[in-house]
C-alpha positions in Angstrom: -11.0 -15.1 16.2 -7.3 -15.1 15.9 -5.4 -11.8 15.5 -2.0 -11.3 14.0 0.0 -8.4 15.5 2.8 -6.8 13.5 4.9 -3.8 14.5 7.4 -1.7 12.6 10.9 -3.1 13.3 12.7 -1.5 16.3 9.7 0.5 17.4 10.5 1.4 21.1 7.2 3.3 21.7 5.2 0.1 21.1 6.4 -1.9 24.1 3.9 -0.5 26.6 1.0 -0.8 24.1 1.9 -4.4 23.2 2.0 -5.4 26.9 -1.5 -3.9 27.4 -2.7 -5.5 24.2 -1.6 -9.0 25.2 -3.4 -8.6 28.5 -6.5 -7.2 26.8 -6.7 -10.1 24.2 -6.1 -12.7 26.9 -8.9 -11.4 29.1 -11.3 -11.8 26.2 -10.1 -15.2 25.1 -8.8 -14.0 21.8 -5.9 -16.0 20.3 -3.0 -14.0 19.0 -0.1 -14.6 16.6 2.9 -12.2 17.1 5.4 -11.2 14.4 9.0 -11.6 15.6 9.4 -7.8 15.9 6.3 -7.6 18.1 7.3 -10.5 20.2 10.7 -9.1 20.8 9.2 -6.0 22.4 7.3 -8.1 25.0 8.6 -9.6 28.2 9.7 -13.3 28.0 6.8 -15.7 27.9 5.0 -18.4 26.0 3.3 -17.1 22.9 2.8 -18.0 19.2 5.3 -16.3 17.0 4.8 -16.4 13.2 6.9 -14.6 10.6 5.3 -11.9 8.5 5.1 -14.0 5.3 3.1 -16.8 6.9 1.0 -14.6 9.2 -2.0 -13.8 6.9 -2.7 -17.5 6.3 -3.1 -18.2 10.0 -5.2 -15.3 11.3 -8.6 -13.6 10.8 -7.4 -10.0 11.3 -4.0 -8.3 11.0 -3.3 -5.5 13.4 -0.4 -3.2 12.4 1.3 -0.9 14.9 3.5 1.5 12.9 3.3 3.7 9.8 2.0 3.4 6.3 5.0 1.5 5.1 4.4 -1.3 7.6 0.8 -1.5 6.5 1.7 -1.6 2.8 4.1 -4.5 3.4 1.4 -6.5 5.2 -1.3 -5.6 2.6 0.9 -7.1 -0.1 1.4 -10.3 2.0 -2.4 -10.6 2.6 -2.9 -10.3 -1.2 -0.2 -12.9 -1.9 -1.8 -15.3 0.5 -5.2 -14.8 -1.3 -6.9 -14.1 2.0 -10.0 -11.9 2.5 -9.1 -10.7 6.0 -9.2 -7.1 7.3 -6.2 -5.1 8.3 -6.3 -2.5 11.2 -3.6 0.1 11.1 -2.7 2.0 14.3 -0.5 5.0 13.7 2.9 5.0 15.4 4.5 7.1 12.6 4.6 10.7 11.6 1.8 10.9 9.0 -0.3 7.8 9.1 -2.7 8.4 6.2 -3.5 4.7 5.9 -2.8 3.9 9.5 -5.4 6.5 10.5 -6.5 4.9 13.8 -4.8 6.7 16.8 -3.3 4.9 19.8 -6.1 5.9 22.2 -8.6 4.4 19.6 -6.9 1.0 19.5 -8.9 -1.0 22.0 -12.3 0.5 21.0 -11.5 -0.3 17.3 -10.5 -3.8 18.2 -13.7 -4.3 20.2 -15.7 -3.1 17.2 -14.0 -5.7 15.0 -14.5 -8.5 17.5 -18.2 -7.5 18.0 -18.8 -7.3 14.2 -19.5 -3.6 14.4 -16.4 -2.2 12.6 -16.6 -0.2 9.4 -14.4 -1.4 6.5 -13.2 0.3 3.4 -12.7 -1.9 0.3 -9.5 -0.6 -1.3 -8.7 -1.6 -4.8 -5.2 -3.1 -5.3 -3.0 -3.2 -8.4 -1.8 -6.4 -10.1 1.3 -6.1 -12.2 2.7 -8.7 -14.5 6.1 -8.5 -16.2 6.6 -10.0 -19.6 8.3 -13.3 -19.3 7.5 -13.7 -15.6 4.4 -15.7 -14.7 4.3 -14.5 -11.1 2.2 -11.3 -10.6 3.1 -8.6 -8.1 0.5 -6.9 -6.0 0.6 -3.3 -4.8 -1.9 -1.2 -2.8 -0.6 2.3 -3.7 1.4 2.4 -6.9 3.8 1.0 -9.5 6.6 3.5 -10.2 9.1 3.7 -13.0 12.1 5.9 -12.2 15.6 6.8 -13.2 18.6 5.2 -11.5 21.4 7.4 -10.1 23.4 7.8 -13.4 20.5 8.0 -15.9 18.9 11.0 -17.5 15.2 10.7 -18.2 13.0 7.6 -18.5 11.7 6.9 -21.9 8.6 4.7 -21.8 5.6 4.0 -24.1 2.2 3.7 -22.4 -0.8 1.8 -23.7 -4.3 1.7 -22.2 -6.0 -1.5 -23.2 -5.1 -1.9 -26.9 -4.9 1.8 -27.5 -1.6 3.7 -27.5 -1.7 6.6 -25.0 1.7 8.4 -25.2 5.4 8.2 -25.0 6.6 9.6 -21.7 10.0 11.4 -21.3 10.3 12.4 -17.7 12.1 11.7 -14.4 9.6 8.9 -13.9 6.1 7.6 -14.3 3.5 6.6 -11.6 0.6 4.3 -12.1 -1.5 4.7 -8.9 -4.7 3.3 -7.4 -7.2 5.6 -5.8 -5.6 4.8 -2.4 -2.2 5.6 -3.8 -3.4 8.9 -5.2 -2.5 10.6 -1.9 1.0 9.1 -1.8 3.8 9.7 -4.4 1.2 10.6 -7.0 0.1 13.6 -5.0 3.7 14.8 -4.5 4.2 14.5 -8.3 1.2 16.8 -9.0 -1.4 14.1 -9.6 -5.0 14.4 -8.5 -6.6 13.1 -5.3 -9.0 10.3 -6.2 -11.6 9.1 -3.7 -10.9 5.5 -2.7 -14.4 4.4 -3.7 -13.6 5.3 -7.3 -12.9 2.4 -9.7 -10.0 4.1 -11.5 -6.3 4.2 -12.2 -4.1 7.3 -12.3 -1.2 7.8 -14.7 1.1 10.6 -13.6 4.5 11.6 -15.1 7.2 12.8 -12.7 8.7 16.1 -13.9 7.9 15.5 -17.5 10.0 17.0 -20.3 6.9 18.3 -22.0 4.8 20.6 -19.8 1.7 19.4 -21.7 2.2 15.8 -20.4 -0.3 16.0 -17.5 -1.8 13.3 -15.3 -4.8 11.3 -16.6 -7.4 9.2 -14.8 -8.7 6.1 -16.6 -11.3 3.4 -15.9 -9.9 0.5 -13.8 -11.2 -2.1 -16.2 -8.5 -1.0 -18.7 -5.1 -2.4 -18.3 -2.1 -0.1 -18.5 1.0 -1.4 -20.3 4.4 0.4 -19.9 7.3 -0.5 -22.1 10.9 0.8 -21.8 11.9 2.4 -25.1 14.4 4.9 -26.5 18.1 5.5 -25.7 17.6 5.3 -22.0 15.9 1.9 -22.0 17.4 -1.0 -20.1 18.9 -1.0 -16.7 18.5 2.8 -16.4 14.9 2.3 -15.6 13.9 0.9 -12.2 10.3 -0.3 -11.4 9.1 -0.4 -7.8 5.9 -1.7 -6.2 4.6 0.3 -3.2 8.2 1.2 -2.5 8.7 -2.3 -1.0 10.2 -4.3 -3.9 11.7 -3.5 -7.3 14.0 -4.4 -10.1 15.7 -3.0 -13.3 13.4 -3.0 -16.3 15.2 -4.3 -19.4 14.9 -2.9 -22.9 11.5 -3.4 -24.6 10.3 -5.3 -21.5 6.6 -4.6 -20.7 4.9 -4.2 -17.3 1.1 -4.6 -17.5 -0.9 -3.1 -14.6 -4.5 -3.9 -13.9 -7.0 -4.0 -11.0 -6.2 -7.0 -8.7 -8.9 -9.6 -8.3 -9.2 -9.0 -4.6 -9.6 -5.7 -2.7 -8.1 -5.0 0.6 -10.4 -4.6 3.6 -9.2 -1.7 5.7 -10.7 -1.1 9.1 -11.8 2.5 9.4 -12.1 4.8 12.4 -15.9 5.1 12.7 -15.8 8.7 13.9 -13.9 10.1 10.9 -14.8 10.5 7.2 -12.3 10.2 4.4 -12.6 14.0 3.9 -11.8 14.6 7.5 -8.7 12.5 7.2 -7.7 14.6 4.2 -8.0 17.8 6.2 -6.3 16.4 9.3 -3.4 14.5 7.7 -2.7 16.5 4.5 -3.9 19.9 5.8 -6.0 19.9 2.6 -7.2 23.3 1.4 -5.6 25.2 4.3 -3.9 28.5 3.6 
């Protein structure tokens, strides 16, 4: 097995863990590829350094030390490489809903992966295509349509399959996967959707009409969003997992569907999804 190690850039707390990790992997004869950020935190030495874009093509497991943003960035790269490899996220951030494995659990979790005993979640990803652009974009959490600094409201038409759903006038619109339901979607008042569900969530952000509420639809239906109205054009910005984005021109459509490959996310075997909800989000606490 070859493991790729990625850290959040300029993560000073990771140095001690990375030194111990390199020794642990070497003692077990496990090959490692290090992202430039991870290698920079290690003492000088001979090791294989691979940039983040090429890393998924060269390893059997990606180990992320950081927060959810670092994991999202690598999830998108794994999808772009069309690899079916797991990702193990160790929380070095403040929340770590996706990077749920704690630092003390790192080596036990790695041992479980190497020994074939680890538990994986299959997380549905989103595939977005933009009219006129043949290259699809992949997201694990969400595709978000928002205002730019000087705009008023977004004005978009939404279609589900070949059926017109509604015109949304709001501060923005979120199309989320079940995994992304606990991210921006939740902050905007959308529902929590269990990650095993095969569904998409469409949530307006501060809608003009109070009756415009979130809706959950089957994942086999595509969602098509088109910029319309007086605020169409460069006043609408579309982002993918908060990692990449661009202005959405007038009458240009973005079609969002279930991606052909799911992401394999290594789970902490001693915690259920509901326990993570209670611990990380303080769910249902007074």
